[in-house]
GUGU-766994 format. One record per residue: residue in one letter; x, y, z of N, C-alpha, C, O in turn. Coordinates in steps of 0.001 Angstrom, whole numbers, padded with zeros to 6 digits, always signed. Layout:
! residues N
aXYZXYZXYZXYZ
...
This chain:
! residues 343
x-057048-138229-091434-057079-136456-092331-057396-136136-091088-056373-136081-090405
x-058807-135792-090207-059384-134733-090157-059242-135229-088443-059604-134447-087565
x-058804-136297-088178-058461-136958-086754-057478-136565-086471-057458-136172-085304
x-056419-136446-087083-054753-136314-086840-054912-134654-087203-054158-133949-086532
x-055676-134024-088046-055188-132332-087752-055752-131864-086496-055174-130949-085909
x-057450-132688-085718-057691-132562-084759-056724-132911-083088-056863-132296-082030
x-055933-133895-083331-055107-134194-082485-054160-133308-082343-053825-132901-081231
x-053603-132893-083480-052426-131534-083833-053030-130490-082768-052247-129819-082095
x-054191-130376-082640-054830-129023-082350-054801-128932-081346-054714-127821-080824
x-054861-130075-080627-055512-130511-079046-053737-130250-078486-053196-129269-077976
x-053303-131381-078798-051835-130904-078656-050740-129714-078291-049953-129490-077371
x-051179-129005-079668-050706-126965-079980-051440-126677-078645-050428-126542-077957
x-052403-126495-077829-053169-126527-077617-052746-126112-076114-052691-125083-075441
x-052332-128226-075886-051618-127841-074621-050146-127305-074169-049607-127013-073102
x-049802-127329-075476-048762-126896-075389-048530-125060-074648-048042-124385-073742
x-049278-125059-075822-049557-123132-075623-050102-122423-074274-050286-121248-073955
x-050327-124036-073436-051109-123164-071946-050338-124032-070882-050490-123785-069686
x-049527-125029-071301-048161-125423-070553-047404-123994-070048-047291-123501-068925
x-046980-123591-071256-046185-122297-071472-046549-120902-070970-045678-120246-070398
x-047681-120441-071129-048457-119385-070789-048001-119978-068793-047069-119539-068118
x-049055-121052-068362-048348-121418-067032-047077-121485-066870-046856-121741-065686
x-046488-121422-067239-044427-122040-067140-043808-120081-066490-043074-119648-065602
x-044583-119549-067492-044380-118155-068012-044961-117385-066571-044336-116935-065610
x-045742-117414-066726-046784-116992-065004-045860-117427-063380-045604-116704-062418
x-045559-118843-063621-044616-119669-062578-044053-118396-062453-044273-117682-061476
x-043131-117980-063660-041777-117730-063347-041546-116312-062623-040617-115838-061970
x-043098-115742-063126-042919-114223-063046-043554-114208-060982-043238-113703-059905
x-044472-115041-061524-044984-114770-059869-043412-115097-058465-043259-114617-057341
x-042642-115986-059181-041563-116647-058461-040183-115332-058372-039239-115288-057584
x-040493-114508-059342-039544-113177-058835-039560-112718-057957-040329-113255-057161
x-039163-112063-057677-039237-111099-056186-039128-109075-056400-038172-108559-056978
x-039979-108473-055966-039903-107302-056213-039988-106760-055111-040381-107329-054093
x-039451-105015-055229-039284-104408-054803-040238-103268-055117-041047-103316-056044
x-040054-101951-054056-041040-100558-054997-040098-099844-054644-039398-100398-053796
x-039738-098734-054961-038460-097291-054954-039689-096364-053710-040818-096124-054136
x-039438-096070-052726-039591-095200-051374-039800-093665-051830-040682-092808-051780
x-038022-093867-052467-037094-092153-052237-038087-091281-052993-038691-091741-053962
x-038256-090128-052605-039399-089403-053083-038844-088704-053916-039590-088197-054754
x-037384-088414-054009-036714-087580-055117-035807-088611-056064-034958-088336-056912
x-036360-090042-055554-036059-090864-057117-037068-091045-058275-038287-091183-058177
x-036110-091009-059684-037118-090913-060043-037810-091839-060479-038577-091518-061386
x-037823-093213-060059-038477-094547-059702-039293-094846-058861-039629-095994-058571
x-039952-093185-058076-040447-093457-056762-042821-093946-057115-043961-093658-057480
x-041851-094797-056576-043401-095565-056115-043467-097027-057145-044190-098002-056942
x-042673-096875-058069-042623-097865-059054-041573-099485-058852-040409-099859-058708
x-043065-100033-058979-042443-101376-058223-041408-101922-059479-041894-101630-060571
x-040402-102476-059560-039474-103275-060110-039855-105124-060021-040565-105756-059240
x-039197-105461-060945-039485-107332-060421-038592-107752-060963-038683-107654-062187
x-037291-108422-060421-036115-109520-060284-036601-109635-061915-037785-109500-062223
x-035389-109937-063052-035330-110441-064060-035426-112201-063860-035300-112908-062860
x-035636-112440-064936-036216-114322-064616-034419-115249-064267-034162-116308-063696
x-033651-114344-064850-032160-114908-064750-031722-114619-063104-030905-115269-062453
x-032459-113538-062685-031808-113628-061032-032987-113117-060255-033068-111923-059967
x-033951-114037-059890-035560-114008-059334-035352-113678-058045-036402-113595-057408
x-033791-113335-057079-034330-113134-056139-033219-111940-055092-032004-111881-055283
x-033733-111340-054343-032529-110544-054135-032088-111583-053072-030899-111407-053337
x-032058-112269-052352-030888-113479-051746-031104-114903-052455-031994-115714-052202
x-030101-115008-053380-030772-116015-054105-030143-117507-052981-029266-117459-052118
x-031138-118932-053505-030316-120018-052744-028929-120020-053163-028518-119321-054089
x-027916-121129-052201-027367-122258-052563-026461-122348-054195-026724-123255-054984
x-025950-121829-054347-024557-122113-055749-025730-120975-056784-025951-121325-057943
x-026307-119839-056313-026170-118954-057690-025025-117883-057122-024383-117454-056164
x-025310-117829-058464-023525-116679-058912-024396-115622-059033-023833-114552-059264
x-025518-115590-058955-025679-113259-059560-027348-113099-058543-027873-114143-058156
x-027799-112173-058322-028672-111408-057224-029456-110578-057983-029278-110349-059179
x-030200-110192-057389-031283-109402-058306-030795-108138-056892-030732-108326-055677
x-030448-106540-057942-030468-105915-057764-031255-104801-057921-031217-104646-059142
x-032324-103440-057226-032656-102489-057796-031825-100996-057542-031482-100708-056395
x-031577-100227-058499-031373-098704-058330-032192-098083-058823-032287-097871-060032
x-033088-097598-057769-033926-096119-057725-033672-094742-058004-034546-093878-057926
x-031854-094412-058503-031928-093491-058808-031413-093716-060651-030971-093107-061625
x-031762-094739-060288-031502-095138-062336-032776-094654-062947-033764-095238-062502
x-033064-093557-064030-033541-093677-064627-034283-094463-065165-035503-094333-065065
x-033690-095504-065892-034210-096792-066187-035419-097434-065967-036329-097802-066709
x-035076-097516-063946-036106-098041-063405-036279-099703-063544-037337-100331-063591
x-035227-100098-063583-035784-101827-063991-034521-102784-063109-033291-102811-063136
x-035273-103294-062579-034343-104378-061778-033156-105328-062296-033552-106163-063110
x-031691-105383-061976-031020-106047-062848-029923-106791-061987-029589-106541-060829
x-029402-107854-062915-029060-109078-061757-026972-108395-061767-026498-107645-062621
x-026354-108882-060782-025229-108217-060618-024391-109536-060103-025286-110372-059980
x-023778-109852-059920-022303-110926-059463-022575-110917-058129-023310-110077-057611
x-022006-111839-057510-022303-111742-055757-021549-111535-055528-021429-111885-054354
x-020448-110972-055963-019315-110657-055155-018479-109847-055427-018272-110019-056628
x-017747-108927-055017-017385-107461-055498-016461-107789-057377-015577-108513-057834
x-017328-106806-057822-016470-106874-059325-015919-105417-058569-016529-104580-057904
x-014209-105538-059067-013258-104761-058548-012615-104004-059801-011508-103466-059829
x-013934-104113-061242-013279-103199-061891-015282-102101-062554-015818-101767-063610
x-015574-102015-061001-016963-101704-060808-017325-099856-059789-016336-099479-059160
x-017662-099602-059764-018221-098174-058949-017844-098179-057612-018389-099228-057271
x-017272-097734-056555-017440-098349-055250-016758-099295-054910-017076-099871-053870
x-015762-099696-055570-014545-101062-055557-012958-100143-054604-012262-099132-054710
x-013069-100999-053989-011410-100833-053397-010892-102658-053647-011760-103525-053547
x-009488-103026-053951-009454-104103-054531-007727-103453-054796-007242-102322-054769
x-007113-104999-055079-005858-104834-055141-004724-103974-054259-004749-104144-053040
x-004122-103418-054601-003026-102571-053272-003238-101811-053248-002613-101381-054218
x-004076-100484-052591-005854-100581-052729-006197-099812-053596-005839-098659-053357
x-006828-099962-054658-006924-099389-056009-008876-099426-055470-009573-100213-054828
x-009123-098013-056225-010341-097377-056003-011066-097254-057067-010452-096842-058052
x-012287-097498-057213-013111-096340-058335-013843-096647-057763-014230-097692-057240
x-014445-094426-057915-015072-094178-057203-016575-093748-057643-016879-094132-058772
x-017463-093090-057010-018197-092809-057387-018630-092065-058649-019780-091790-058992
x-017231-091737-059406-017195-091101-060530-017080-091603-061795-017359-091164-062910
x-016419-093030-061213-016062-093759-062032-014218-093836-062590-013550-094615-063271
x-013997-092721-061940-012059-093160-061704-011643-093196-061121-011814-092709-060003
x-010493-094057-061694-009055-095542-061153-008345-094255-060811-007693-093343-061319
x-009086-094913-059083-007385-093763-058156-006729-094655-057297-007100-095827-057359
x-005770-094343-056452-004917-095068-055879-004732-094492-054776-004661-093266-054694
x-004618-095340-053698-004415-094410-052278-003715-095195-051159-004493-095892-050507
x-002493-095242-050805-001789-095982-050237-002017-096173-048744-001998-097242-048135
x-002282-094701-048159-001945-094499-046872-000624-095525-046402+000432-095664-047019
x-000980-096106-045278+000356-096334-044799-000154-098008-043729-001276-098082-043228
x+000797-099052-043584+000654-099930-043237+000632-099869-041593+001565-099353-040977
x-000558-100461-040909-000584-101038-039555-001572-099609-039527-001962-099568-038360
x-002067-098609-040143-002778-097353-039478-004136-097865-040374-004372-098673-041272
x-004943-096778-039471-006133-097091-040073-007140-094952-040792-007037-093744-040577
x-007949-095956-041640-008504-093965-042545-010428-094646-042874-011088-095614-043253
x-010490-093413-042431-011823-093251-042867-012126-093252-044880-011883-092404-045738
x-012750-094655-044943-013077-095097-046421-014086-093743-046672-013802-092827-047443
x-015548-093835-045702-016790-092938-045812-017022-092664-044901-016962-093431-043940
x-017504-091041-044817-017492-090763-043278-018945-090046-043813-018834-089263-044757
x-020390-090299-043209-021363-089444-042898-022083-089139-042369-022195-090004-041501
x-022935-088276-042175-023532-087846-040530-024280-088522-040189-025315-088132-039648
x-023948-089951-040430-025149-091374-039802-024458-092457-040518-025068-093352-041103
x-023527-092389-040480-022488-094205-040725-020775-093824-041000-020518-092747-041538
x-020188-094313-040793-019007-094514-040771-018464-096027-041267-019046-097110-041205
x-017431-095767-041665-016632-097316-042459-015084-097036-042533-014691-096507-043573
x-013910-097402-041297-013046-097299-041893-012432-098517-041983-012902-099457-041341
x-011249-098699-042820-010232-099520-042808-008890-099649-042546-008069-098739-042665
x-008526-101422-041985-007015-100759-041354-006073-101294-042892-006646-101591-043940
x-004965-101314-042753-003789-101189-043593-003318-102341-042750-003293-102621-041551
x-002797-103130-044390-001289-104077-043953-000551-103863-044890-001002-103156-045791
x+001130-104507-045038+001534-104287-045697+002864-104674-045349+003282-105389-044439
x+003399-104095-046200+005459-103903-046353+005806-103415-047274+005470-103307-048453
x+006776-103008-046429+007985-101862-047539+009538-102050-047452+010294-101577-046603
x+009932-103085-048844+011152-103660-049190+011885-102855-048762+011571-101728-048379
x+013055-103381-048777+014768-102073-048953+014820-101601-049651+014836-102350-050628
x+014887-100325-049993+015247-099224-051270+013444-098241-051515+013388-097066-051880
x+012233-099093-051208+011428-098565-051338+010871-097144-050145+010764-097054-048922
x+010664-096348-051148+010181-095041-050298+008802-095115-049872+008502-094414-048905
x+007919-095814-050396+006668-095754-049177+006067-097842-048849+006741-098871-048873
x+004666-097622-048606+004669-099297-048180+003605-099934-049276+002991-099227-050075
x+003526-100810-049229+003089-101679-050885+001550-101935-049163+001886-102403-048075
x+000248-101526-049451-000469-101911-048575-002054-102553-049164-002517-102278-050271
x-002565-103241-048381-004163-103705-048554-004559-103862-047099-004032-104101-046013
x-006169-103522-047801-007248-103371-046711-007474-105286-046003-007863-106317-046553
x-007063-105020-044779-007438-105729-043661-008340-106518-043091-008534-107722-042922
x-009216-104721-042651-010278-105238-042294-010930-103643-042086-010281-102650-041757
x-012328-103705-042365-013067-102431-042033-014224-102643-040461-014723-103644-039946
x-014271-101446-040184-014781-101227-039196-015875-100513-039484-015556-099446-040008
x-017019-100649-039365-018700-099930-039500-019067-099276-037842-018843-099852-036777
x-019534-098253-037991-020382-097249-037230-021459-096675-037457-021455-095474-037730
x-022587-097374-037399-023929-096842-037801-025164-096753-036597-024946-097174-035461
x-026444-096169-036980-027578-096376-035965-027084-095011-035266-026083-094312-035111
x-028625-095110-034910-028865-094106-033342-027563-094708-032073-026675-093937-031711
x-027631-095756-031680-026637-095477-031005-025501-096066-030885-024948-096620-029934
x-025142-095838-032227-023742-095643-032550-023022-097096-032624-021821-097192-032374
x-023839-098260-032991-023640-099886-033223-022044-099937-033729-021735-099120-034597
x-020986-100877-033220-020314-101116-034320-020244-102632-035017-020702-103602-034413
x-019641-102756-036322-019251-103614-036464-018025-103811-037175-017557-103005-037980
x-017370-105232-036756-016114-105315-037688-016297-106187-038270-017258-106915-038022
x-015283-106477-039438-014885-108070-040553-013227-107798-040550-012681-106794-040091
x-012612-108865-041133-011454-108821-040803-010938-110161-042257-011626-110803-043050
x-010140-110120-042128-009207-111544-042574-008045-111436-042272-007280-110493-042475
x-007803-112802-041567-007315-113188-040493-006111-113799-041329-006130-114225-042484
x-005126-113728-040484-003477-113808-040766-003336-115394-041518-003935-116270-040895
x-002993-115611-042117-002323-116956-042328-001282-117252-043217-001511-117112-044418
x-000058-117677-042806+001490-118082-043082+001340-118579-045032+002205-118313-045866
x-000147-119414-045356-000610-119986-046477-001721-120195-046978-002519-121012-046520
x-001950-119369-048149-003378-120009-048098-004499-121204-048604-004507-121908-049614
x-005428-121115-047460-006035-122384-047689-007472-122469-048746-008325-121930-048041
x-008007-122781-049772-009038-122554-050169-009960-122915-049549-011005-122267-049493
x-009751-124150-048884-011070-124549-048021-011462-124193-046556-012227-124925-045929
x-011017-123246-046105-010439-122250-044488-011288-120851-045254-011394-120198-046292
x-011793-121006-043758-013112-119144-043645-011555-118234-043213-011016-118670-042196
x-011038-117376-043713-010642-116615-043673-011037-115019-043074-010464-113930-043019
x-012948-115831-042490-013247-113961-042417-012977-114121-040871-012597-115204-040426
x-013273-112529-039691-013503-112985-038633-014569-111822-038351-014213-110704-038721
x-015593-111911-037860-016624-111424-037579-016849-110930-036419-016682-111793-035557
x-017244-109627-035874-017253-109153-034509-018649-107882-035054-018768-107257-036108
x-019655-107911-033606-020215-106887-033361-020662-106607-031608-021109-107254-030661
x-020211-105212-031922-020486-104539-030792-019383-105252-029738-019498-105346-028515
x-018370-105687-030519-017182-105677-029940-016867-107642-029475-015818-108101-029022
x-017911-108272-029732-018620-109588-029400-018055-110587-030659-017492-109933-031537
x-018089-111600-030828-017330-112445-031972-018517-112978-032396-019389-113376-031624
x-018603-113006-033838-019934-113204-034766-020153-114814-035339-019728-114819-036494
x-020546-115878-035046-020642-117009-034756-021073-116971-036488-022131-116347-036566
x-020684-117351-037651-021934-117273-039056-021176-118502-039748-020063-118586-040266
x-022530-119702-039493-021782-120707-040463-021939-121032-041576-022845-120786-042372
x-020999-121629-041659-020537-121661-042956-021502-122291-044171-022358-123089-043788
x-021450-122066-045279-022487-122203-045826-023114-120911-046614-023271-119773-046172
x-023486-121529-048173-024135-120261-048990-025489-119616-048783-026437-120381-048957
x-025773-118396-048456-026505-117730-048233-026679-117604-046499-027321-116631-046103
x-026142-118532-045501-025854-118402-044066-026343-117156-043497-025863-116524-044438
x-026922-116162-042722-027520-115147-042486-027306-115123-041025-027654-116067-040316
x-026674-113937-040510-026771-113183-039431-027272-112091-039360-027127-111394-040364
x-028069-111477-038157-028544-110217-037854-028885-110194-036735-029459-111132-036182
x-028529-108888-036089-029078-108770-034196-030416-108369-034152-031059-108278-035198
x-030969-108089-032933-031992-107496-032934-032362-106004-033501-031688-105003-033261
x-033355-106028-034163-033480-104269-034417-032934-104370-035685-032727-103225-036085
x-032641-105096-036413-032237-105276-037760-031514-104224-038631-031522-104193-039862
x-030832-103294-037725-029858-102289-037977-028987-103176-039426-029290-102695-040518
x-028278-104021-039461-027543-104464-040036-027624-106399-040905-027983-107302-040149
x-027354-106686-042055-027692-107988-042084-026387-108796-042463-025721-108058-043189
x-025851-109804-042307-024209-110427-042483-024615-111369-043763-025728-111063-043336
x-024796-112090-044744-025422-113085-045296-023910-113449-045728-022976-112686-045480
x-023758-114612-046359-022766-115467-046721-023428-115006-048364-024583-114682-048640
x-021880-115157-049533-022562-115183-050188-021647-116722-051619-021610-117031-052810
x-021235-117039-050531-020314-118866-051028-019963-119795-049750-019647-119067-048809
x-019937-120575-049558-019740-121231-048897-018701-120838-047852-018595-121661-046942
x-017608-119359-047746-016281-119072-047152-015905-118187-047762-015695-118353-048963
x-015700-117011-047191-014836-116517-047702-015315-114758-048399-014684-113785-048812
x-016524-115057-048242-017514-113897-049048-019101-113365-048452-020175-113967-048431
x-018892-112589-048194-020551-111800-047389-020854-110757-048127-020115-110548-049090
x-021756-110028-047941-022325-109803-048299-023796-108517-047029-024973-108721-046732
x-022904-107436-046715-023503-106928-045279-023959-106232-046220-023559-106221-047384
x-025319-105262-045476-026686-104619-045872-026722-104069-044042-026958-104669-042993
x-026244-102198-044486-026973-101502-043597-028685-101020-044247-028965-100277-045188
x-029535-101740-043363-030905-100943-043384-030631-099450-044049-030081-098475-043536
x-031193-099605-045340-031583-098288-045999-030208-096867-045987-030360-095672-045737
x-029321-097401-046249-027716-097390-046296-026794-097279-047407-026316-096306-047990
x-026650-098735-047571-025464-099105-047751-025686-100930-048262-026595-101642-047837
x-024722-101325-049138-024854-102614-048644-023024-102656-049708-022728-102106-050769
x-022199-103558-048779-021073-103655-048844-020998-105472-049769-021854-106290-049434
x-020116-105809-050675-020203-107022-051046-018270-106988-050552-017440-106090-050700
x-018133-108484-049904-016518-108586-049011-016707-109928-049790-017665-110670-050004
x-014841-109917-050255-014756-111072-050561-013302-111419-050159-012631-110390-050238
x-012433-112655-049691-011131-112381-048549-010477-112640-049945-011188-112909-050913
x-008751-112536-050066-007992-112846-051001-006687-112763-050573-006352-112167-049549
x-005612-113588-051640-004709-113758-050504-003502-112520-051429-004031-111564-051995
x-002225-112643-051478-001123-111710-052627-000804-113618-052825-000515-114447-051962
x-000921-113708-053670-000232-114879-054505+001096-114724-054949+001604-113627-055183
x+001945-116347-055125+003104-115782-055313+003581-114915-057035+004552-114348-057537
x+002243-115282-057380+002338-114394-058825+002154-113076-058670+003188-112446-058894
x+000947-112220-058281+001308-111281-058108+002925-110853-057031+003388-109716-057118
x+003609-111930-056084+004542-111672-055771+005349-110997-056954+005874-109898-057136
x+005198-112196-057690+006349-111352-058512+006918-110333-059655+007908-109692-060007
x+004844-110824-060144+004875-109418-061027+005103-108483-060404+005989-107778-060888
x+004524-108029-059181+004822-106857-058531+005884-106523-057799+005994-105355-057425
x+006738-107370-057504+008339-107319-056886+007944-106776-055607+008656-105977-054999
x+005917-107526-054835+006664-107033-053687+007137-107069-051703+007025-106393-050680
x+007705-108413-052228+008592-108914-051793+007973-109670-050005+008103-109497-048793
x+007460-110318-050757+006279-111050-049839+006604-112372-048937+006602-113403-049609
x+006889-112551-047515+007827-113513-046783+006974-114521-046632+005745-114573-046681
x+008213-115707-046347+007165-117099-046470+006119-117472-045605+005211-118284-045783
x+006450-116580-044402+005164-116159-043562+004026-116177-043681+003343-117143-043340
x+003604-115209-044145+002265-114034-044313+002295-114083-045621+003258-113780-046326
x+000754-114644-046142+000580-114407-047358-000350-112989-047909-000853-112616-048969
x-000261-112612-046867-001413-111085-046623-002371-111357-047043-002565-111094-048229
x-003442-112028-046241-004782-112247-046768-005225-110903-046623-004852-110084-045784
x-006191-110745-047674-006625-109245-047428-008454-108911-048204-008808-109736-049046
x-009192-108052-047953-010077-108092-048826-010337-106649-050052-009923-105491-050104
x-011250-107510-050915-012050-106756-052342-012906-106845-051598-013381-107754-050917
x-013225-105189-051850-014529-104713-051188-015182-104052-052406-014589-103721-053432
x-016510-103903-052142-017225-103063-053560-018392-102317-052808-019118-103192-052336
x-018718-101470-052599-020280-100241-052182-021040-100191-052488-020737-099200-053153
x-022330-100375-052797-023144-099757-053281-024139-098960-052444-024630-099546-051479
x-024490-097730-052682-025012-096500-051246-025992-096848-051591-026143-097562-052582
x-027084-096349-050716-028697-096142-051049-029156-095209-051003-030205-094808-051507
x-028127-094533-050128-028395-092857-049234-026944-092181-049322-025983-092939-049194
x-026738-090989-049503-025475-090402-048867-025787-089067-048693-026830-088693-049229
x-024979-088060-047925-025474-086494-048178-025054-086000-048531-023926-086354-048871
x-025391-085013-048746-024233-083721-049671-022653-083562-049143-021829-083089-049925
x-022448-083769-048459-021424-083244-046701-020251-084644-047143-019041-084432-047069
x-020757-085950-047565-020170-086509-047350-018718-087418-047671-018295-087563-048818
x-018165-087893-046674-016882-087256-046840-015646-088935-046637-016214-089891-046110
x-014619-089087-046914-013683-090070-046508-012526-090795-048000-012041-089881-048668
x-012337-091471-048224-011422-091981-049603-012324-091964-050752-012397-091248-051750
x-012995-092971-050315-013798-093561-051726-015044-092280-050733-014840-091207-051302
x-015560-092164-050192-016858-090813-050124-017336-090039-050630-018487-089868-051032
x-015657-088979-050673-015653-087826-050893-015713-087758-052835-015757-086679-053426
x-015704-089041-053522-015772-088951-054782-017435-089378-055045-017468-090217-055945
x-018527-089122-054640-019889-089504-054669-019801-088505-054655-020021-088261-055841
x-019479-086762-053791-020153-085860-054096-020211-085006-055436-019402-085156-056351
x-021282-084073-055451-021611-083768-056673-020074-082405-057106-019784-082188-058282
x-019389-081751-056037-018735-080463-056432-017209-081271-055723-016532-080738-054843
x-016975-082309-056195-015942-083312-056032-015253-083041-057476-015859-083106-058545
x-013607-082665-057287-013091-082544-058468-011667-083941-058207-010787-083719-057374
x-011666-084436-058512-010737-086277-058682-009361-085852-058802-008978-086077-059950
x-008528-085367-058138-007241-085040-058611-005889-086265-059491-004765-086168-059982
x-006980-087382-059235-006330-088452-059981-005759-088334-061595-006561-088749-062432
x-004778-087939-061987-004061-087582-063270-004707-088973-064053-004515-090181-063917
x-005531-088178-064901-006224-089289-066100-004868-089436-066701-004004-088588-066476
x-004561-090845-067725-003420-091350-068726-002521-092017-067742-001945-093017-068171
x-002268-091645-066428-001370-091856-065996-001446-093466-065169-002485-093767-064581
x-000117-094543-065198-000633-096081-064892-001225-095853-063475-002390-095550-063733
x-001124-095832-062484-001000-095481-061260-001433-093906-060916-000673-093053-060458
x-002504-093772-061171-003292-092600-060546-003019-092431-058301-003807-093129-057662
x-002398-091911-057788-002061-092489-056788-002909-090765-055888-002207-089841-056299
x-003671-090363-055242-004108-090086-054403-004065-089553-053201-004079-090443-052351
x-004017-088434-052728-003733-088528-050826-004878-088147-050061-006062-088193-050395
x-004374-087772-049009-005670-087196-048307-005121-088613-047024-006027-089314-046573
x-004129-088799-046712-003615-089359-045580-003764-089019-044000-004005-089741-043032
x-003524-087618-044132-003387-087059-043164-005302-086183-042795-005838-086012-041700
x-005712-085910-043869-007488-085517-043512-008385-086529-043212-009493-086325-042718
x-007674-088232-043662-008854-089439-043160-007971-090475-042488-008311-091654-042591
x-006996-090195-041887-006539-091130-040671-007154-090808-039098-006922-089797-038435
x-007906-091840-038754-008145-092323-037718-007551-092541-036692-006370-092279-036921
x-007730-093033-035184-006906-093524-034123-007003-095101-034184-006071-095885-034006
x-008413-095431-034492-008357-097026-034415-009251-097297-035579-009204-096485-036504
x-010441-098804-035714-010582-099175-036689-012376-098756-036753-013127-098689-037727
x-012670-098495-035093-014188-097764-034426-013394-096239-034521-014231-095357-034327
x-012456-095852-034686-012855-094492-034372-013151-093606-035657-012818-093802-036826
x-014039-092347-034960-015044-091652-036229-014711-090026-035810-015173-088925-036110
x-013493-090619-034826-012476-088627-035650-011914-088613-036556-011177-089598-036532
x-011745-087930-037648-010589-087509-037994-010541-086035-038709-011588-085388-038729
x-009369-085493-039290-009666-084112-039504-010636-083837-040625-010704-082633-040871
x-011437-084629-041406-012669-084263-042145-013729-085044-042088-014879-084666-042311
x-013307-086443-041714-014921-086809-040996-016270-085779-040222-016197-084759-039537
x-017280-086471-040632-018536-085589-040725-019350-086521-040117-020533-086238-040309
x-019116-088001-039143-020333-088456-038232-020673-087976-037153-019781-087631-036379
x-021599-087866-036904-022040-087016-035390-023708-087856-035301-024544-087289-034597
x-024052-088938-035890-025053-089501-035317-026064-089117-035314-026927-089389-034480
x-026228-088005-036767-027572-087714-037105-028732-087899-037166-029132-088302-038259
x-029465-087757-036384-030732-088125-036820-031746-087361-037614-032805-087852-038006
x-031318-085993-037851-032192-085021-038731-032259-085526-039905-031611-086572-039875
x-032813-085305-041217-033620-085799-042113-032429-084926-043388-032198-083725-043531
x-031792-086342-044263-030760-085751-044582-031538-085597-046211-032539-086138-046681
x-030793-084839-046640-031006-084504-048056-030165-084978-048345-029075-084700-047845
x-030430-086512-049905-029480-087277-050063-029160-086293-051635-029691-085322-052174
x-027880-087288-051963-027854-086809-053096-028184-088204-054377-028105-089423-054221
x-028459-087607-055283-029056-088406-056282-027847-089436-056933-026892-089038-057600
x-028108-090733-056600-026944-091354-057087-027070-092290-058203-028138-092890-058081
x-026482-092633-059148-027016-093017-060166-025633-093836-060045-024549-093262-060149
x-025785-095593-059755-024663-096551-059813-025279-097798-060256-025942-098673-059701
x-024691-097521-061851-025259-098568-062315-023704-099250-062104-022559-098818-062233
x-024462-100898-061605-023005-101307-061784-022451-101785-062714-022990-101760-063821
x-021185-102369-062513-020784-102684-063700-020165-103994-064329-018994-104141-063980
x-020708-105118-065278-020235-105907-065334-019152-106716-065930-019489-106521-067099
x-018369-107285-066004-017186-107646-067035-017377-108918-067875-016705-109310-068829
x-018769-109631-067122-019114-111268-067830-019262-110712-069625-018908-111539-070465
x-019785-109322-070126-020499-109139-071130-019524-108844-071619-019875-109546-072567
x-018258-108344-072034-017576-107997-072705-016908-107255-071870-017316-107005-070736
x-015530-106723-072477-014030-105761-072482-014367-104681-071374-013724-104384-070367
x-015457-104227-071813-015065-102487-071954-016500-102348-070733-017547-102963-070937
x-016312-101525-069607-017048-101379-068207-018605-100477-068948-019781-100839-068961
x-017937-099209-069498-018611-098201-069858-018916-097149-069093-019855-096356-069159
x-017559-097279-067992-017534-095774-067162-015983-095433-067008-015410-094805-066117
x-015262-096315-068668-013613-095370-068672-013075-096808-068227-011976-097077-068711
x-013485-097521-067622-012628-098955-066947-012718-100091-067754-013769-100684-067999
x-011188-100504-068320-011499-101288-069075-011128-102939-068378-009919-103049-068172
x-011592-103657-068159-011688-105271-067865-011186-105734-068398-011108-105708-069627
x-010438-106580-067338-009151-107246-067164-009676-109196-067668-010403-109935-067004
x-009080-109473-068828-009422-111238-069509-009158-111362-067968-009195-112465-067422
């Protein structure tokens, strides 16, 4: 009897040691980051990624990545999906449906084959090219975001990304085209494939084998991008009148800003300003917000518009306090910011 108890004691001890070792290995495997923004409530606090998403750039097959928000007073790293969350703040999806930094949903239709500044700040700008069509009898275009143009860095470097035109959607084909400083980028297919130029101002990382990337502007913003078509189901429901020779491949986009100035502008950028009063009418099925004349640019990489503030400024920027809690609809139907997540 005593021998049995002794054996059970040793077995229990071995199990405990193994468990503690396993937990220690998990904690050691989790990546960490420290917030260095002086006005952040998390200034100099180290945040460790949860065990459910231990890496900021997870390996092949991972559905979630670790993120930190230095202006969230909770000061804890969280997990987020590796593709745009079209029900989260900073998103631009569908035809185009935006969710601003204030959490308010609005539509900005722009005009097909024209360009508009989504975000214009003193040291970077993001423009979008809209594609679309106008069925007979309609007063305005149906539009989608087909490409993004980024201008950034001390020498106004340029990067563009577009959804390539396709008659029919093939989910096994990469519909993304990338270029840096006017030269095409070859980004190998495969989850977590990464490209970055000398100087490291920008990093492009695939978040799936094809058609999805994360664009990181160092210390400025993270942009999750996914290419999707206008499906036959969408066409029937919304009566787009989509032709047979074009599936209108377009971008789903979500921004996460690491800093913005108090003067930030743009269709989306203005919604992060503390003094912005969103004109979107509450309770309306499609609250449309204007601004075409304010934010129209001459081309995808043009920084001039009637309200644009880009100046290549390298002066110290007084940043806005950004609380950008990401919204994850996988845990329930309510996003927590006045947005109902679709099933």
